[in-house]
All heavy atoms as an XYZ file, in Angstrom:
757
protein
N       0.810     -1.188      0.000
C       0.000      0.000      0.000
C       0.865      1.268      0.000
O       0.536      2.230     -0.667
C      -0.930     -0.017      1.218
C      -1.859      1.169      1.256
S      -2.883      1.397     -0.191
C      -4.290      0.449      0.245
N       1.953      1.257      0.744
C       2.831      2.432      0.800
C       3.436      2.704     -0.570
O       3.542      3.860     -0.992
C       3.929      2.261      1.874
C       4.873      3.439      1.873
C       3.305      2.087      3.254
N       3.799      1.658     -1.298
C       4.365      1.837     -2.634
C       3.350      2.487     -3.578
O       3.709      3.325     -4.401
C       4.838      0.504     -3.200
N       2.082      2.116     -3.447
C       1.040      2.720     -4.284
C       0.885      4.210     -3.980
O       0.691      5.028     -4.874
C      -0.297      2.039     -4.049
C      -0.408      0.695     -4.666
C      -1.706      0.114     -4.218
N      -2.275     -0.745     -5.217
C      -3.404     -1.384     -5.055
N      -4.084     -1.220     -3.932
N      -3.861     -2.167     -5.988
N       0.951      4.545     -2.701
C       0.866      5.953     -2.306
C       2.058      6.722     -2.879
O       1.911      7.843     -3.367
C       0.792      6.085     -0.773
C      -0.549      5.524     -0.279
C       0.974      7.530     -0.327
C      -0.651      5.354      1.227
N       3.226      6.104     -2.862
C       4.420      6.749     -3.405
C       4.307      6.944     -4.919
O       4.754      7.971     -5.449
C       5.666      5.943     -3.058
N       3.702      5.984     -5.637
C       3.490      6.141     -7.083
C       2.595      7.345     -7.335
O       2.873      8.179     -8.203
C       2.864      4.870     -7.710
C       2.316      5.168     -9.102
C       3.879      3.761     -7.784
N       1.529      7.445     -6.576
C       0.605      8.572     -6.739
C       1.304      9.895     -6.430
O       1.129     10.885     -7.143
C      -0.621      8.387     -5.831
C      -1.627      9.471     -5.954
C      -2.254      9.467     -7.331
N      -3.038     10.672     -7.492
C      -3.367     11.197     -8.637
N      -3.011     10.603     -9.758
N      -4.061     12.286     -8.698
N       2.107      9.912     -5.379
C       2.839     11.128     -5.023
C       3.840     11.507     -6.121
O       3.986     12.688     -6.451
C       3.560     10.944     -3.687
N       4.509     10.525     -6.712
C       5.446     10.804     -7.808
C       4.704     11.367     -9.014
O       5.166     12.309     -9.662
C       6.204      9.538     -8.197
N       3.542     10.800     -9.312
C       2.712     11.295    -10.418
C       2.309     12.748    -10.162
O       2.394     13.600    -11.044
C       1.484     10.397    -10.565
C       0.669     10.690    -11.769
N      -0.308     11.652    -11.783
C       0.695     10.149    -13.010
C      -0.860     11.693    -12.981
N      -0.267     10.781    -13.744
N       1.881     13.042     -8.923
C       1.510     14.409     -8.557
C       2.698     15.356     -8.684
O       2.556     16.472     -9.178
C       0.992     14.449     -7.118
C      -0.336     13.782     -6.911
C      -0.705     13.662     -5.436
O       0.020     14.193     -4.559
O      -1.736     13.025     -5.156
N       3.867     14.901     -8.234
C       5.072     15.745     -8.300
C       5.436     16.061     -9.750
O       5.777     17.205    -10.077
C       6.239     15.056     -7.597
N       5.360     15.057    -10.625
C       5.663     15.293    -12.043
C       4.637     16.236    -12.671
O       4.989     17.090    -13.487
C       5.701     13.965    -12.798
C       6.916     13.091    -12.526
C       6.694     11.685    -13.073
C       8.168     13.715    -13.116
N       3.386     16.100    -12.276
C       2.339     16.985    -12.788
C       2.582     18.411    -12.324
O       2.455     19.367    -13.101
C       0.942     16.501    -12.331
O       0.736     15.183    -12.850
C      -0.156     17.416    -12.832
N       2.958     18.577    -11.059
C       3.262     19.922    -10.536
C       4.446     20.535    -11.274
O       4.437     21.717    -11.589
C       3.570     19.847     -9.045
C       2.353     19.597     -8.179
C       2.750     19.293     -6.738
N       3.676     20.224     -6.163
C       3.354     21.175     -5.283
N       2.120     21.287     -4.869
N       4.274     21.978     -4.788
N       5.456     19.737    -11.555
C       6.647     20.236    -12.248
C       6.340     20.624    -13.694
O       6.799     21.653    -14.176
C       7.765     19.182    -12.242
C       8.423     18.969    -10.920
C       9.291     20.136    -10.520
O       9.903     20.803    -11.343
N       9.333     20.400     -9.238
N       5.591     19.771    -14.380
C       5.366     19.962    -15.806
C       4.120     20.726    -16.173
O       3.932     21.103    -17.322
N       3.220     20.920    -15.218
C       2.002     21.641    -15.504
C       0.917     20.801    -16.154
O      -0.171     21.284    -16.437
N       1.221     19.554    -16.420
C       0.244     18.624    -16.977
C       0.656     17.200    -16.623
O       1.794     16.961    -16.258
C       0.048     18.816    -18.468
C       1.297     18.854    -19.300
C       1.007     19.305    -20.719
O      -0.029     18.927    -21.276
O       1.822     20.036    -21.264
N      -0.282     16.248    -16.715
C       0.026     14.866    -16.312
C       1.175     14.256    -17.124
O       1.356     14.589    -18.305
C      -1.281     14.116    -16.584
C      -2.338     15.161    -16.615
C      -1.672     16.409    -17.132
N       1.948     13.367    -16.498
C       3.080     12.738    -17.180
C       2.771     12.138    -18.552
O       3.570     12.305    -19.481
C       3.553     11.674    -16.184
C       3.169     12.236    -14.862
C       1.866     12.947    -15.100
N       1.625     11.449    -18.749
C       1.364     10.892    -20.081
C       1.323     11.968    -21.177
O       1.745     11.715    -22.300
C       0.004     10.207    -19.936
C      -0.074      9.850    -18.495
C       0.603     10.992    -17.786
N       0.845     13.149    -20.841
C       0.818     14.240    -21.829
C       2.208     14.752    -22.159
O       2.417     15.372    -23.190
C      -0.051     15.378    -21.329
C      -1.502     15.023    -21.386
C      -2.330     16.255    -21.395
N      -3.723     15.892    -21.482
C      -4.697     16.645    -21.079
N      -4.437     17.816    -20.544
N      -5.934     16.244    -21.199
N       3.158     14.501    -21.254
C       4.546     14.866    -21.506
C       5.304     13.726    -22.172
O       6.494     13.823    -22.418
C       5.238     15.256    -20.192
C       4.699     16.504    -19.492
C       5.317     16.627    -18.098
C       4.972     17.745    -20.314
N       4.607     12.614    -22.422
C       5.232     11.445    -23.042
C       5.973     10.566    -22.053
O       6.797      9.745    -22.445
N       5.684     10.725    -20.759
C       6.385      9.984    -19.713
C       5.581      8.767    -19.270
O       4.360      8.802    -19.219
C       6.623     10.883    -18.497
C       7.333     12.203    -18.761
C       7.436     13.007    -17.473
C       8.697     11.978    -19.375
N       6.296      7.718    -18.921
C       5.657      6.516    -18.406
C       5.269      6.669    -16.949
O       5.615      7.657    -16.292
N       4.587      5.679    -16.421
C       4.168      5.674    -15.028
C       5.363      5.419    -14.120
O       6.135      4.487    -14.367
C       3.115      4.570    -14.792
O       2.017      4.807    -15.668
C       2.635      4.543    -13.354
N       5.539      6.229    -13.070
C       6.629      5.973    -12.120
C       6.448      4.608    -11.461
O       5.327      4.131    -11.286
C       6.464      7.094    -11.085
C       5.682      8.154    -11.772
C       4.782      7.434    -12.728
N       7.564      3.984    -11.097
C       7.540      2.712    -10.367
C       8.192      2.940     -9.012
O       9.149      3.714     -8.903
C       8.301      1.644    -11.144
C       7.619      1.280    -12.456
C       8.403      0.206    -13.179
N       9.810      0.554    -13.278
C      10.442      0.804    -14.407
N       9.829      0.729    -15.554
N      11.716      1.111    -14.408
N       7.671      2.264     -7.995
C       8.223      2.447     -6.652
C       8.365      1.119     -5.927
O       7.698      0.141     -6.256
C       7.330      3.362     -5.787
O       6.070      2.730     -5.601
C       7.139      4.725     -6.411
N       9.237      1.135     -4.931
C       9.352      0.045     -3.982
C       9.311      0.672     -2.595
O       9.713      1.822     -2.414
C      10.666     -0.741     -4.142
O      11.765      0.150     -3.954
C      10.757     -1.397     -5.508
N       8.817     -0.070     -1.637
C       8.752      0.427     -0.265
C       9.125     -0.696      0.693
O       8.645     -1.820      0.562
C       7.346      0.927      0.048
N       9.994     -0.381      1.631
C      10.360     -1.312      2.684
C       9.984     -0.674      4.009
O      10.567      0.340      4.400
C      11.877     -1.608      2.655
O      12.227     -2.084      1.361
C      12.253     -2.637      3.699
N       8.977     -1.255      4.650
C       8.472     -0.723      5.912
C       9.045     -1.545      7.053
O       9.012     -2.772      7.021
C       6.927     -0.763      5.948
C       6.401     -0.224      7.267
C       6.343      0.007      4.777
N       9.572     -0.841      8.028
C      10.109     -1.499      9.220
C       9.708     -0.664     10.429
O      10.163      0.469     10.577
C      11.625     -1.629      9.128
C      12.228     -2.352     10.293
N      11.992     -3.675     10.547
C      13.035     -1.921     11.278
C      12.647     -4.034     11.631
N      13.289     -2.980     12.106
N       8.853     -1.236     11.258
C       8.374     -0.481     12.416
C       7.562      0.709     11.938
O       6.654      0.578     11.138
N       7.922      1.884     12.373
C       7.202      3.102     11.995
C       7.892      3.905     10.926
O       7.631      5.097     10.774
N       8.784      3.265     10.161
C       9.509      4.007      9.130
C       9.490      3.262      7.800
O       9.179      2.073      7.745
C      10.954      4.266      9.565
O      11.655      3.057      9.699
N       9.840      3.975      6.750
C       9.828      3.396      5.410
C      11.013      3.923      4.600
O      11.424      5.071      4.761
C       8.491      3.700      4.681
C       8.288      5.187      4.480
C       8.406      2.962      3.354
N      11.549      3.053      3.757
C      12.563      3.433      2.766
C      11.912      3.241      1.405
O      11.315      2.201      1.144
C      13.811      2.575      2.881
C      14.584      2.818      4.164
C      15.881      2.075      4.236
N      16.942      2.551      3.374
C      17.572      3.727      3.462
N      17.213      4.588      4.376
N      18.540      4.040      2.658
N      12.026      4.244      0.548
C      11.382      4.196     -0.763
C      12.406      4.226     -1.887
O      13.436      4.897     -1.793
C      10.445      5.403     -0.930
C       9.270      5.502      0.020
C       8.621      6.871     -0.088
C       8.267      4.408     -0.279
N      12.076      3.526     -2.950
C      12.816      3.607     -4.195
C      11.839      4.052     -5.270
O      10.753      3.484     -5.385
N      12.198      5.072     -6.024
C      11.325      5.603     -7.068
C      12.097      5.620     -8.375
O      13.213      6.132     -8.443
C      10.846      7.039     -6.726
C       9.938      7.577     -7.816
C      10.155      7.072     -5.384
N      11.491      5.050     -9.398
C      12.083      5.013    -10.730
C      11.126      5.740    -11.670
O       9.940      5.409    -11.720
C      12.264      3.557    -11.155
O      12.719      3.476    -12.475
N      11.642      6.725    -12.391
C      10.769      7.519    -13.252
C      11.485      7.996    -14.498
O      12.692      7.839    -14.636
C      10.173      8.688    -12.473
C      11.112      9.556    -11.622
C      11.900     10.531    -12.451
C      10.314     10.283    -10.572
N      10.700      8.574    -15.384
C      11.217      9.179    -16.610
C      11.051     10.685    -16.489
O      10.109     11.159    -15.850
C      10.435      8.685    -17.817
C      10.544      7.200    -18.044
C       9.677      6.701    -19.190
O       8.840      7.471    -19.708
O       9.843      5.535    -19.557
N      11.972     11.418    -17.105
C      11.881     12.875    -17.150
C      12.018     13.331    -18.594
O      12.692     12.683    -19.394
C      12.996     13.514    -16.318
C      12.948     13.328    -14.810
C      14.191     13.933    -14.167
C      11.689     13.942    -14.228
N      11.399     14.447    -18.923
C      11.563     14.975    -20.274
C      12.943     15.615    -20.427
O      13.516     16.097    -19.461
C      10.450     16.012    -20.404
C      10.135     16.407    -19.021
C      10.440     15.232    -18.151
N      13.456     15.581    -21.636
C      14.754     16.171    -21.948
C      14.515     17.435    -22.763
O      13.692     17.422    -23.660
C      15.594     15.191    -22.762
C      16.920     15.772    -23.167
C      17.992     15.728    -22.303
C      17.077     16.377    -24.405
C      19.208     16.274    -22.668
C      18.283     16.921    -24.776
C      19.349     16.873    -23.908
O      20.540     17.416    -24.260
N      15.143     18.535    -22.484
C      16.157     18.767    -21.452
C      15.508     19.129    -20.117
O      14.404     19.661    -20.080
C      16.937     19.954    -21.994
C      15.957     20.716    -22.818
C      15.005     19.693    -23.385
N      16.234     18.841    -19.041
C      15.757     19.137    -17.695
C      16.961     19.186    -16.752
O      17.974     18.545    -17.003
C      14.737     18.072    -17.228
C      15.402     16.727    -17.066
C      14.027     18.483    -15.955
N      16.841     19.970    -15.710
C      17.856     20.021    -14.661
C      17.574     18.830    -13.730
O      16.747     18.920    -12.823
C      17.764     21.349    -13.909
C      18.805     21.484    -12.819
O      19.393     20.466    -12.395
O      19.031     22.630    -12.375
N      18.216     17.713    -13.982
C      17.920     16.456    -13.293
C      18.113     16.581    -11.779
O      17.264     16.118    -11.008
C      18.781     15.311    -13.849
C      18.422     15.061    -15.316
C      18.583     14.033    -13.027
C      19.353     14.100    -16.018
N      19.186     17.195    -11.347
C      19.455     17.294     -9.911
C      18.381     18.108     -9.199
O      17.865     17.695     -8.159
C      20.823     17.911     -9.675
N      18.016     19.234     -9.756
C      17.024     20.098     -9.117
C      15.645     19.439     -9.103
O      14.994     19.350     -8.066
C      16.929     21.457     -9.812
C      15.931     22.400     -9.117
C      15.750     23.705     -9.869
N      15.254     23.530    -11.227
C      13.983     23.221    -11.524
N      13.103     23.026    -10.580
N      13.621     23.102    -12.787
N      15.217     18.959    -10.255
C      13.891     18.344    -10.358
C      13.829     17.058     -9.528
O      12.842     16.811     -8.831
C      13.516     18.090    -11.837
C      12.266     17.244    -11.956
C      13.329     19.425    -12.557
N      14.880     16.265     -9.566
C      14.910     15.046     -8.751
C      14.799     15.351     -7.269
O      14.073     14.666     -6.537
N      15.484     16.390     -6.820
C      15.400     16.800     -5.418
C      14.016     17.282     -5.045
O      13.498     16.954     -3.966
N      13.392     18.059     -5.919
C      12.039     18.553     -5.653
C      11.035     17.399     -5.614
O      10.142     17.381     -4.764
C      11.634     19.586     -6.700
C      12.385     20.895     -6.564
C      12.084     21.887     -7.670
O      11.241     21.605     -8.551
O      12.710     22.966     -7.657
N      11.188     16.460     -6.521
C      10.296     15.294     -6.546
C      10.489     14.458     -5.286
O       9.519     14.036     -4.650
C      10.519     14.463     -7.826
C       9.973     15.240     -9.035
C       9.887     13.086     -7.717
C      10.321     14.642    -10.371
N      11.731     14.235     -4.895
C      12.031     13.466     -3.678
C      11.399     14.135     -2.455
O      10.767     13.478     -1.625
C      13.544     13.318     -3.502
C      13.944     12.483     -2.326
C      15.452     12.235     -2.241
N      16.249     13.408     -2.487
C      17.009     13.582     -3.576
N      17.062     12.670     -4.510
N      17.717     14.689     -3.722
N      11.533     15.448     -2.348
C      10.970     16.190     -1.228
C       9.443     16.077     -1.203
O       8.846     15.839     -0.146
C      11.403     17.652     -1.312
C      10.879     18.505     -0.207
N      11.389     18.448      1.070
C       9.873     19.409     -0.180
C      10.715     19.292      1.832
N       9.790     19.891      1.099
N       8.810     16.230     -2.354
C       7.351     16.150     -2.432
C       6.860     14.760     -2.031
O       5.917     14.631     -1.255
C       6.872     16.498     -3.847
C       5.363     16.519     -3.955
C       4.653     17.658     -3.624
C       4.657     15.400     -4.373
C       3.264     17.683     -3.701
C       3.273     15.411     -4.453
C       2.587     16.559     -4.124
O       1.215     16.566     -4.194
N       7.502     13.734     -2.554
C       7.100     12.361     -2.222
C       7.246     12.116     -0.722
O       6.359     11.533     -0.095
C       7.917     11.336     -3.031
C       7.561     11.437     -4.519
C       7.683      9.919     -2.518
C       8.483     10.647     -5.418
N       8.341     12.560     -0.136
C       8.557     12.366      1.302
C       7.444     13.014      2.113
O       6.894     12.390      3.042
C       9.913     12.935      1.717
N       7.095     14.237      1.774
C       6.043     14.931      2.512
C       4.691     14.236      2.368
O       3.973     14.047      3.354
C       5.930     16.382      2.046
C       7.027     17.264      2.575
C       6.800     18.732      2.237
O       5.825     19.064      1.525
O       7.602     19.545      2.715
N       4.327     13.869      1.136
C       3.018     13.241      0.894
C       2.908     11.873      1.559
O       1.916     11.568      2.199
C       2.753     13.119     -0.606
C       2.499     14.417     -1.299
C       1.216     15.075     -0.856
N       0.083     14.341     -1.427
C      -1.144     14.394     -0.956
N      -1.434     15.138      0.082
N      -2.110     13.706     -1.523
N       3.922     11.036      1.378
C       3.870      9.687      1.943
C       3.841      9.754      3.469
O       3.052      9.057      4.112
C       5.036      8.815      1.436
C       5.118      7.503      2.197
C       4.891      8.558     -0.062
N       4.654     10.607      4.050
C       4.666     10.761      5.497
C       3.313     11.250      6.002
O       2.773     10.724      6.988
C       5.767     11.735      5.903
O       5.774     11.911      7.305
N       2.754     12.233      5.333
C       1.464     12.792      5.740
C       0.335     11.765      5.618
O      -0.494     11.641      6.517
C       1.142     14.029      4.889
C      -0.215     14.593      5.140
N      -0.508     15.336      6.255
C      -1.360     14.507      4.430
C      -1.790     15.677      6.223
N      -2.329     15.192      5.122
N       0.309     11.031      4.522
C      -0.789     10.099      4.277
C      -0.679      8.791      5.055
O      -1.690      8.136      5.314
C      -0.905      9.806      2.779
C      -1.326     11.000      1.924
C      -1.204     10.666      0.449
C      -2.744     11.434      2.266
N       0.533      8.384      5.414
C       0.709      7.098      6.099
C       1.050      7.231      7.572
O       0.875      6.273      8.327
C       1.822      6.261      5.436
O       3.077      6.936      5.620
C       1.541      6.017      3.972
N       1.581      8.384      7.965
C       2.040      8.552      9.338
C       3.395      7.917      9.597
O       3.882      7.899     10.723
N       4.029      7.398      8.541
C       5.336      6.767      8.677
C       6.453      7.799      8.563
O       6.324      8.799      7.850
C       5.532      5.707      7.592
C       4.597      4.502      7.659
C       4.725      3.663      6.387
C       4.890      3.663      8.891
N       7.570      7.533      9.233
C       8.766      8.357      9.110
C       9.526      7.888      7.858
O       9.650      6.689      7.606
C       9.644      8.192     10.354
C      10.872      9.090     10.368
C      11.717      8.881     11.618
N      12.400      7.595     11.557
C      12.147      6.564     12.355
N      11.232      6.638     13.294
N      12.820      5.430     12.232
N      10.003      8.809      7.078
C      10.744      8.472      5.860
C      12.228      8.358      6.210
O      12.861      9.340      6.596
C      10.544      9.557      4.772
C       9.062      9.821      4.519
C      11.280      9.162      3.500
C       8.268      8.637      4.036
N      12.765      7.146      6.091
C      14.182      6.921      6.380
C      15.074      7.232      5.186
O      16.262      7.473      5.346
C      14.422      5.484      6.819
C      14.182      5.291      8.301
O      14.040      6.292      9.027
O      14.120      4.132      8.737
N      14.502      7.207      4.003
C      15.286      7.518      2.812
C      14.488      7.277      1.556
O      13.601      6.420      1.530
N      14.815      8.069      0.542
C      14.183      7.901     -0.764
C      15.284      7.951     -1.814
O      16.079      8.888     -1.847
C      13.160      9.012     -1.073
C      12.042      9.026     -0.048
C      12.601      8.830     -2.479
C      11.035     10.135     -0.272
N      15.305      6.951     -2.654
C      16.226      6.928     -3.787
C      15.398      7.173     -5.044
O      14.461      6.437     -5.321
C      16.926      5.566     -3.901
O      17.630      5.312     -2.692
C      17.878      5.539     -5.083
N      15.747      8.239     -5.776
C      15.063      8.548     -7.034
C      16.009      8.210     -8.176
O      17.129      8.730     -8.226
C      14.646     10.035     -7.111
C      14.038     10.355     -8.464
C      13.662     10.371     -5.994
N      15.571      7.323     -9.055
C      16.361      6.932    -10.219
C      15.656      7.396    -11.481
O      14.464      7.146    -11.655
C      16.502      5.405    -10.288
O      17.110      4.912     -9.129
N      16.407      8.060    -12.339
C      15.864      8.465    -13.637
C      16.210      7.359    -14.621
O      17.376      7.111    -14.914
C      16.448      9.815    -14.097
C      15.927     10.178    -15.473
C      16.120     10.903    -13.077
N      15.175      6.662    -15.101
C      15.370      5.532    -15.995
C      15.567      5.950    -17.440
O      16.218      5.249    -18.208
C      14.187      4.570    -15.907
C      14.098      3.893    -14.567
C      15.359      3.112    -14.243
O      15.806      2.289    -15.021
N      15.951      3.401    -13.106
N      14.971      7.082    -17.798
C      15.043      7.494    -19.193
C      14.724      8.972    -19.300
O      13.902      9.495    -18.558
C      14.021      6.683    -19.994
C      14.039      6.895    -21.474
C      13.163      5.862    -22.164
N      11.763      6.171    -22.004
C      10.937      6.429    -23.002
N      11.372      6.384    -24.244
N       9.676      6.705    -22.781
N      15.387      9.640    -20.213
C      15.050     11.015    -20.570
C      14.289     10.952    -21.886
O      14.755     10.334    -22.843
C      16.309     11.870    -20.724
C      17.127     12.067    -19.445
C      18.413     12.814    -19.757
C      16.319     12.800    -18.387
N      13.122     11.570    -21.898
C      12.252     11.523    -23.064
C      12.391     12.828    -23.842
O      12.123     13.899    -23.309
C      10.782     11.306    -22.632
C       9.863     11.296    -23.841
C      10.648     10.011    -21.840
N      12.806     12.724    -25.094
C      12.955     13.907    -25.942
C      11.570     14.429    -26.299
O      10.661     13.668    -26.604
C      13.745     13.577    -27.219
C      13.825     14.790    -28.130
C      15.130     13.075    -26.867
N      11.426     15.706    -26.234
C      10.135     16.316    -26.559
C       9.902     17.506    -25.670
O      10.802     18.292    -25.425
N       8.701     17.578    -25.136
C       8.337     18.697    -24.283
C       9.084     18.603    -22.965
O       9.261     17.543    -22.407
C       6.840     18.676    -24.051
C       6.106     18.806    -25.361
C       4.682     18.462    -25.239
N       4.005     19.464    -24.402
C       2.733     19.416    -24.128
N       1.999     18.443    -24.580
N       2.187     20.345    -23.386
N       9.503     19.746    -22.443
C      10.260     19.752    -21.200
C       9.417     20.297    -20.056
O       8.385     20.908    -20.273
C      11.520     20.607    -21.344
O      11.156     21.951    -21.503
N       9.879     20.062    -18.838
C       9.219     20.635    -17.678
C       9.432     22.140    -17.711
O      10.556     22.614    -17.847
C       9.796     20.053    -16.385
C       9.580     18.563    -16.178
C      10.278     18.109    -14.903
C       8.115     18.214    -16.115
N       8.374     22.897    -17.590
C       8.420     24.354    -17.700
C       9.533     24.970    -16.881
O      10.325     25.744    -17.383
C       7.115     24.963    -17.179
C       5.984     24.910    -18.080
C       4.879     25.739    -17.510
N       4.590     25.347    -16.140
C       3.400     25.296    -15.622
N       2.369     25.600    -16.357
N       3.216     24.953    -14.375
N       9.568     24.647    -15.600
C      10.503     25.306    -14.701
C      11.879     24.639    -14.677
O      12.778     25.121    -14.046
C       9.924     25.357    -13.300
C       8.667     26.200    -13.263
C       8.088     26.254    -11.893
N       7.579     24.930    -11.563
C       7.333     24.500    -10.344
N       7.550     25.272     -9.331
N       6.862     23.306    -10.121
N      12.044     23.525    -15.360
C      13.296     22.803    -15.298
C      14.077     22.833    -16.582
O      15.027     22.098    -16.752
N      13.706     23.676    -17.499
C      14.337     23.695    -18.800
C      15.737     24.260    -18.743
O      15.983     25.293    -18.136
C      13.482     24.501    -19.781
C      14.024     24.414    -21.163
C      13.105     25.094    -22.140
N      13.652     24.895    -23.444
C      13.061     24.234    -24.398
N      11.884     23.743    -24.214
N      13.630     24.085    -25.569
N      16.663     23.583    -19.381
C      18.042     24.029    -19.470
C      18.322     24.351    -20.926
O      18.026     23.574    -21.819
C      19.012     22.905    -18.993
C      20.447     23.358    -19.155
C      18.710     22.526    -17.569
N      18.871     25.511    -21.173
C      19.158     25.899    -22.570
C      20.614     26.210    -22.752
O      21.310     26.529    -21.863
C      18.313     27.089    -22.967
C      16.841     26.727    -22.932
C      15.975     27.852    -23.450
O      16.416     28.590    -24.351
O      14.862     27.970    -22.961
């Protein structure tokens, strides 16, 4: 269940960054893993980003958003989140993350 919440949070974060849902940007659905131990969770998030983009900045913003949402919705403490960019998709870029 925590992994599903993290997928939704990643989708929301990408939508906030790009101004429209990931499929409209040509991006696939984020994938997540969650390891819950006691009252804490470690998350792994794998996603696609549009090219060009400032990967470090956008990845950090997405990681922060996911941590806040998952913690708020589950009540779990976030022990760590690993965000992996699986692919850069050529085409439309995230409005605020464009590098020229």
